[in-house]
Each structure stands twice: as structure tokens, then as C-alpha cells.
C-alpha positions in Angstrom: -40.3 -25.1 -290.9 -42.8 -26.9 -288.8 -43.1 -26.9 -285.0 -45.1 -28.7 -282.3 -45.3 -27.6 -278.7 -45.4 -29.9 -275.6 -46.3 -28.5 -272.2 -44.2 -29.6 -269.3 -44.5 -29.2 -265.5 -43.4 -26.0 -263.8 -44.4 -23.8 -266.7 -41.8 -25.2 -269.1 -42.4 -26.2 -272.7 -40.6 -28.3 -275.3 -40.7 -27.3 -278.9 -39.9 -29.8 -281.6 -38.8 -28.0 -284.7 -38.4 -29.5 -288.2 -36.5 -27.7 -290.9 -37.1 -29.2 -294.3 -34.1 -30.6 -296.3 -34.7 -27.9 -298.9 -34.8 -25.1 -296.3 -31.8 -26.5 -294.5 -29.9 -26.6 -297.7 -30.0 -22.8 -297.7 -28.4 -22.7 -294.3 -25.7 -25.1 -295.5 -24.9 -22.7 -298.3 -24.7 -19.8 -295.9 -22.5 -21.8 -293.5 -20.2 -22.7 -296.4 -19.9 -19.0 -297.4 -19.3 -17.9 -293.8 -16.5 -20.5 -293.2 -15.0 -20.1 -296.6 -14.8 -16.3 -296.5 -11.4 -16.2 -294.9 -9.9 -19.1 -296.8 -6.9 -18.5 -299.0 -6.7 -21.2 -301.7 -4.1 -21.1 -304.4 -5.6 -20.1 -307.8 -8.6 -18.3 -306.3 -9.3 -14.9 -304.8 -9.8 -14.9 -301.0 -13.3 -16.3 -300.3 -14.1 -17.0 -303.9 -13.2 -20.7 -304.1 -15.9 -23.1 -305.4 -18.2 -24.7 -302.8 -16.9 -28.2 -303.4 -13.3 -27.1 -302.7 -14.4 -25.2 -299.6 -16.3 -28.3 -298.4 -13.2 -30.5 -299.0 -10.9 -28.1 -297.2 -13.1 -27.3 -294.2 -14.9 -30.6 -293.9 -18.7 -31.2 -294.1 -18.9 -31.9 -290.3 -17.9 -28.3 -289.5 -20.2 -26.9 -292.1 -23.1 -28.8 -290.8 -22.5 -27.7 -287.2 -22.3 -24.0 -288.5 -25.5 -24.5 -290.6 -27.2 -26.1 -287.6 -26.4 -23.1 -285.4 -27.7 -20.7 -288.1 -30.9 -22.7 -288.5 -31.6 -23.1 -284.8 -31.2 -19.3 -284.1 -33.5 -18.3 -286.9 -36.2 -21.0 -286.8 -36.4 -21.1 -283.0 -37.4 -17.4 -282.9 -40.1 -18.0 -285.6 -41.5 -21.0 -283.7 -41.8 -18.9 -280.5 -43.8 -16.3 -282.4 -45.9 -18.8 -284.2 -46.8 -20.6 -281.0 -47.4 -17.3 -279.1 -45.4 -18.2 -276.1 -43.5 -15.8 -273.8 -40.2 -17.3 -273.1 -38.1 -16.0 -270.2 -34.7 -17.7 -270.6 -32.4 -19.1 -273.3 -33.6 -22.5 -274.4 -31.7 -25.8 -274.0 -31.2 -27.1 -277.5 -31.0 -30.8 -278.4 -30.2 -31.7 -282.1 -32.1 -34.9 -283.0 -31.1 -35.1 -286.7 -28.4 -33.2 -288.6 -27.3 -34.5 -292.0 -26.8 -33.1 -295.5 -29.9 -33.7 -297.8 -32.1 -34.4 -294.8 -34.5 -32.5 -292.5 -33.0 -30.8 -289.5 -34.8 -31.8 -286.4 -34.1 -30.3 -282.9 -35.8 -29.9 -279.5 -35.9 -26.6 -277.7 -36.8 -26.7 -274.0 -37.4 -23.5 -272.2 -39.4 -21.8 -269.3 -42.3 -19.5 -270.2 -44.3 -17.0 -268.2 -46.9 -19.1 -266.5 -50.6 -19.0 -266.9 -52.1 -17.3 -263.8 -55.5 -18.1 -262.4 -56.6 -15.0 -260.4 -59.2 -14.8 -257.6 -61.9 -12.1 -257.7 -59.3 -9.3 -257.4 -61.8 -6.5 -257.6 -63.8 -7.9 -254.7 -60.5 -8.4 -252.7 -59.4 -4.8 -253.4 -62.8 -3.5 -252.3 -62.5 -5.2 -249.0 -59.3 -3.4 -248.1 -60.0 -0.3 -245.9 -58.2 2.9 -246.3 -57.4 4.8 -243.1 -57.9 8.5 -242.9 -54.7 10.6 -242.4 -54.9 12.2 -239.0 -52.3 14.7 -237.8 -52.0 15.4 -234.1 -51.1 18.8 -232.8 -47.9 17.4 -231.2 -46.8 16.3 -234.7 -47.2 19.8 -236.0 -45.3 21.3 -233.1 -42.5 18.7 -233.5 -42.2 19.6 -237.2 -42.2 23.3 -236.3 -39.5 22.8 -233.7 -37.4 21.0 -236.3 -37.7 24.1 -238.5 -36.6 26.3 -235.7 -33.6 24.1 -235.0 -32.7 24.1 -238.7 -32.5 27.9 -238.5 -30.9 28.1 -235.0 -27.9 30.2 -234.3 -25.1 28.0 -232.9 -22.1 29.5 -231.1 -19.2 28.0 -229.2 -19.6 27.9 -225.5 -16.7 27.9 -223.0 -18.9 26.7 -220.1 -19.9 23.1 -219.2 -22.5 21.3 -221.3 -26.1 21.7 -220.2 -29.4 20.4 -221.6 -30.4 22.0 -224.9 -26.7 22.6 -225.8 -25.3 21.2 -229.1 -22.4 18.8 -228.3 -19.9 17.0 -230.5 -18.5 13.9 -229.0 -16.2 10.9 -229.7 -16.6 7.6 -227.9 -14.8 4.3 -227.7 -15.7 0.8 -226.4 -13.9 -2.5 -226.3 -17.3 -4.0 -227.3 -17.5 -1.9 -230.5 -15.0 -2.7 -233.2 -13.1 -0.1 -235.1 -11.8 3.4 -234.2 -13.6 5.9 -232.1 -17.1 6.8 -233.2 -18.1 10.5 -233.6 -21.6 11.9 -233.1 -23.3 15.3 -232.6 -26.7 16.1 -231.1 -28.7 18.4 -228.9 -28.2 17.3 -225.3 -31.2 16.1 -223.5 -33.4 15.0 -226.5 -32.9 11.3 -225.9 -30.7 10.9 -229.0 -28.4 8.3 -227.4 -28.6 5.2 -225.2 -30.8 6.0 -222.1 -28.6 7.3 -219.3 -25.7 8.3 -221.6 -26.6 12.0 -222.1 -26.9 12.6 -218.4 -23.2 11.6 -218.1 -22.2 14.4 -220.5 -24.0 17.1 -218.6 -21.3 19.2 -216.8 -18.5 18.2 -219.1 -16.4 20.8 -221.0 -14.8 20.9 -224.4 -11.7 18.6 -224.4 -12.8 16.7 -221.2 -12.8 12.9 -221.2 -14.6 10.3 -219.0 -13.8 6.6 -218.8 -15.7 3.6 -217.6 -19.1 4.9 -218.3 -21.4 1.9 -217.7 -24.7 1.8 -219.6 -27.3 -0.9 -220.1 -28.8 -1.5 -223.6 -31.3 -4.3 -224.2 -30.1 -6.1 -221.1 -26.5 -5.9 -222.1 -23.9 -3.9 -220.2 -21.8 -1.5 -222.3 -18.7 0.3 -221.0 -17.7 3.5 -222.8 -15.0 6.1 -222.8 -16.2 9.5 -224.1 -14.5 12.8 -225.1 -16.4 16.1 -225.6 -15.0 17.7 -228.7 -17.1 20.9 -228.4 -20.0 22.5 -226.6 -22.2 25.0 -228.4 -25.0 27.2 -227.4 -28.2 26.8 -229.5 -30.3 30.0 -229.9 -33.6 29.2 -231.5 -35.4 31.9 -233.6 -38.5 33.3 -231.9 -41.7 31.7 -233.0 -43.5 34.7 -234.6 -44.8 36.0 -237.9 -41.4 37.3 -238.8 -39.9 33.8 -238.5 -42.7 32.4 -240.7 -42.1 35.0 -243.4 -38.4 34.2 -243.4 -39.2 30.7 -244.5 -41.2 31.5 -247.6 -44.4 33.1 -248.8 -46.3 32.8 -245.5 -48.3 35.7 -244.2 -48.0 34.8 -240.6 -47.2 32.0 -238.1 -50.7 30.4 -238.5 -50.2 30.1 -242.3 -46.8 28.4 -241.7 -48.4 25.9 -239.3 -51.3 25.3 -241.7 -48.7 24.5 -244.4 -46.9 22.1 -242.1 -50.1 20.3 -241.3 -50.9 20.0 -245.0 -47.5 18.5 -245.6 -47.8 16.0 -242.8 -51.3 15.0 -244.1 -49.9 14.5 -247.6 -47.0 12.4 -246.2 -49.3 10.2 -244.2 -51.6 9.8 -247.2 -48.7 8.6 -249.3 -47.6 6.1 -246.7 -51.2 4.9 -246.4 -51.4 4.6 -250.2 -48.4 2.3 -250.2 -49.8 0.2 -247.3 -53.2 -0.2 -249.1 -51.5 -1.2 -252.3 -49.3 -3.7 -250.6 -52.2 -5.2 -248.7 -54.3 -5.6 -251.8 -51.4 -7.2 -253.7 -50.6 -9.6 -250.9 -54.2 -10.7 -250.5 -54.6 -11.4 -254.2 -51.2 -13.0 -254.4 -52.1 -15.5 -251.6 -55.0 -16.8 -253.7 -53.5 -17.2 -257.2 -52.9 -20.5 -258.9 -49.9 -20.7 -261.1 -47.0 -23.2 -261.9 -44.1 -20.8 -261.4 -40.8 -21.9 -263.0 -38.0 -22.6 -260.5 -35.6 -20.7 -262.8 -37.7 -17.5 -262.4 -37.4 -17.6 -258.6 -33.7 -18.6 -258.8 -33.0 -15.7 -261.0 -34.6 -13.3 -258.6 -32.6 -14.7 -255.7 -29.4 -14.2 -257.7 -30.4 -10.6 -258.5 -31.0 -9.9 -254.8 -27.6 -11.4 -254.0 -25.9 -9.1 -256.6 -27.7 -6.1 -255.1 -26.4 -7.0 -251.7 -22.8 -7.4 -253.0 -23.1 -4.0 -254.6 -24.4 -2.4 -251.4 -21.5 -3.9 -249.4 -19.0 -2.7 -251.9 -20.4 0.9 -252.2 -21.6 1.6 -248.6 -19.5 -0.6 -246.4 -16.5 -0.5 -248.7 -15.2 -4.0 -247.8 -14.8 -7.1 -249.8 -17.8 -9.4 -249.8 -15.7 -12.2 -248.4 -15.0 -10.0 -245.3 -18.7 -9.2 -245.0 -19.5 -12.9 -245.0 -16.8 -13.5 -242.3 -18.3 -10.8 -240.1 -21.8 -12.1 -240.2 -20.6 -15.7 -240.1 -22.6 -16.9 -243.1 -21.8 -18.5 -246.4 -22.9 -17.0 -249.8 -25.2 -20.0 -250.2 -26.9 -19.4 -246.8 -27.6 -15.8 -247.8 -28.9 -16.9 -251.2 -31.2 -19.5 -249.6 -32.4 -16.9 -247.1 -33.7 -14.8 -250.0 -36.0 -17.6 -251.1 -39.3 -16.4 -249.4 -38.7 -12.8 -250.6 -37.9 -13.9 -254.1 -41.1 -16.1 -254.2 -43.2 -13.2 -253.0 -41.7 -10.8 -255.5 -42.2 -13.1 -258.4 -45.8 -13.9 -257.4 -46.6 -10.1 -257.1 -45.1 -9.5 -260.5 -47.3 -12.2 -262.1 -50.4 -10.8 -260.4 -49.8 -7.3 -261.6 -49.0 -8.6 -265.1 -52.1 -10.7 -265.4 -54.4 -8.0 -264.0 -52.9 -5.6 -266.5 -53.6 -8.0 -269.4 -57.2 -8.5 -268.2 -57.9 -4.8 -267.7 -56.1 -4.0 -271.0 -53.9 -1.4 -269.3 -51.8 0.4 -271.9 -49.3 3.2 -271.8 -49.4 5.8 -274.6 -46.4 7.4 -276.2 -47.6 10.8 -274.8 -47.6 9.4 -271.3 -44.1 8.1 -271.8 -42.9 11.4 -273.1 -44.4 13.2 -270.2 -42.7 10.9 -267.7 -39.1 11.8 -268.9 -37.6 9.7 -266.2 -34.2 9.3 -267.8 -34.7 5.5 -267.7 -35.1 3.1 -270.7 -38.4 3.1 -272.6 -39.1 -0.4 -271.4 -38.5 0.4 -267.7 -40.6 3.6 -267.9 -43.4 1.8 -269.7 -43.5 -0.9 -267.1 -43.4 1.6 -264.2 -46.3 3.6 -265.7 -48.3 0.4 -266.4 -47.8 -0.8 -262.8 -48.8 2.6 -261.4 -52.1 2.5 -263.5 -52.9 -1.0 -262.2 -52.3 0.0 -258.6 -54.4 3.1 -259.1 -57.3 1.0 -260.4 -57.1 -1.4 -257.5 -56.6 1.4 -255.0 -59.7 3.2 -256.4 -61.8 0.1 -255.4 -60.4 0.4 -251.9 -61.2 4.1 -251.8 -64.9 3.4 -252.8 -65.2 0.8 -250.0 
């Protein structure tokens, strides 16, 4: 087998593969055996008839087509390895010569992962500034109040609803499709549309109000509301005993210190993601690469499939009904995914190329320690990406 490679625009290649007549003869023999295996010919055991009789019965044309398929499948893979190309989709095959006693010649056109010309990514990463995680006292108090509410004692109340009561309601509006919507919240905390909670103050369980007019984003909304229940909320006292009830905290100060540490860690994680994304976007903007259209199109299709799955699992409606509600066609949605698909593909190529240049590898021990329950390939790619991001992020940290 001999192969030559020709580079095409948009990171596509065309391989011309020649299989010698002698080598192709081996595939013809295999094809003859494959096709003759189920033949029942009088005077011979099943599949044991001589080749010339099988050829006569089946026809050389069918045998050559089968032999061509066998040869293409085997020699194409060898040609890809020999030319050290990274193909990303099934090739388009064009048979140029197919005849007994002659060389088999075919063309295989496919897209490959493109060569990526990176900017000075280390310099770009070092120019991204990391913000310090600062936690305000109010944030600590808000988190502490949330803990108090999570441990609050709630009891039914026969009196009218007042601020700080926990209320369950159901509401309707001609401007909101579907059945009545239910909600539950602590009255007076601004959970709902401005002005709505004030309308509930003074209402009792089972009481209804109609024609409640509210204004949201300059649009007038008319609601009907029913109070299902009014409940008294008794918060636990903020003291050392409450702190101890939540875990191994010596006192209230220790609990609040732990809350602050948790908030700092949370903000640091958010900042890590922001820094990583900024570095990646800055590098991605400056790369040079001929990205195959098929790579972006495939990403768009995958995003569409993810949307269909979400509509089915969360909204529980047929996708056609979803399209009708948002007044869009499937093609319009697919087209709308183009910028995001382009960005995702470029980011993937950036991380892949940096990983190659920095020789980022994942050991078997690291894979074993991950134990993510995912496939080995997925876990390996996840760890490699994490290592690349950590390396780039470290440059930002030093800046």
C-alpha cells in the first residue's frame, strides 16, 4: 500500500491510496470466502465450493465491491497512521480504479484537527489580574440569618398575615398561561414583584383577592391571589447554644468565622472560573487556525440535541410545541448557536494545543484517584484540561 496526502482549505486533506494488484488479490480472496460462506451448491458442503464456482454463482462485480470495501477499511486506517494525521470525521471515499488483476486506487477526503498558531499565551495569562476575595460583614449576617431560618420553628397561625410570617399562596392571571401558580415565602423580604407582598398583609388563610394591579418592567399585570396558609416563624436565638447545635463549634464567634471562611472559598472559586475564562478568551481571540466547518456544525448539532433533551426532561413537552411557543424554527435555533459553537471549538483547540506544547500528561495513578464514574477518555481529558488551566492560572496568580 502506498499513500500520498494533499492538504485542502479549511483543514481538510485528501489521501490517495494505492493497493497493489498482489495485495488487492488477498482482499478478493477474502471477499469470495465471505460471500460464498452461506452458499449452498449441490455436490459441495455449505461454504466449501471452489472459488471459480463461487465467482460464477455470485458474479465478479459483487466480489470486487466487497473486496473494495474490505481494502478501503483496512488500508485507510493504515494510511492515517502513516501520515500522522488526526481525523475527526468519517471520510468521503471515491474509488478511482477497481478491477481484478489491477491496483486498487481510491481517494479519501476528510477533515482533520487543524494546526493552531498560538500567541504568547504565557504573557497573556500573566496580564490577567486576579481579584482578592473580600467578604463584607453583611454577607456573613445574611448567611447566618439563612441558617437561622433553616432551623426555624414554623407553626400555623389563625390570625391575619403580617411581615415575617411564612405564607403559602396561589395566584392566577389572564396574562400568565396555565393553571394557578403556587409559591411560599417569608412575607416582607421582597421575594415577589414590588408592591405584591404589601397586598397580602392582613389576609387570612383561605381568603382571596381579585384585581390586584401590579407593575413589572413597565407592564401592568392583574392578579387574583388566594392565601392557602399563614404560619408563624420563630427563629432560634443567636447564641452559643445555637452554634453548637449546628456542628463542632465552640461558640457563636466560631460559627461566624466558619461562615466567613466558606464565603471566601466560594468567592475564590468563582474568581478562579472568571480568571480562567478571561485567559482562555484572550488567547482564543489571537489564534490563527483554519477550522473545519464540519467541526463547528457538529458542535451546533450537539447543542441542539442538548436543548431537545432539556425541553423533554424539564418542560416535559414535545419539541414542536416548544418551537411553537417561542415562535422559532429548528433551523433558526441551530443558526443562533453558531457564535457559541465557534467559541467553544476555538477554546477546545487552544487548550489542546497548549497541552501539546507544555507536554501535559495524565498518569494512571491520577486517573485512579479521580474515580469519577465516567469513561477513561472523559476523565483523562477532564484532568488534562484542569492541569492546563492550573498552569495558566498560576501565571495570573504571580502577576
